[in-house]
Each structure stands twice: as structure tokens, then as C-alpha cells.
C-alpha positions, 0 to 999 in steps of 0.5 A, a space after each residue: 179173615 181168610 185171605 181167599 175171602 179177601 181176594 174174592 171180595 176185592 175182585 167183586 169190588 173191582 168188577 162193580 167199580 168197572 161196571 159203573 165206570 163203563 155205564 158212566 162212560 156210555 151215558 156220556 157218549 153220543 151215538 151220532 159222534 161215534 157214527 161220524 168217527 166210523 163213517 170217517 174211518 177208511 174202507 180198506 181190508 185188514 192188515 194181514 194177521 187181523 182178519 177174522 
């Protein structure tokens, strides 16, 4: 097989596995727990260089 096609197929398989991983993680997540974690973080200005 052409090395180009092998690389393309490997990248596609990798992308599909990554998508499946994030979907599985999303299913296990708790939105209430995430909100509590965000609420517990300090309300301070970003460090120098981290501004948007």
C-alpha cells in the first residue's frame, strides 16, 4: 500500500478513537460537580500574559 494512504487511514482511526474517548468521558461527567468546581475557584484577574 502507498505510505500516504497508510498515514491517512492511521490519522482517521486516531481521530475516531479520540472522539469516542471524549464522548465516554462526557457521559461519565457530572454537570453539578463541574459547576461546584468552577464556583470554588477564586475570582481573580488572570496573570500577566494570560489575558484574552
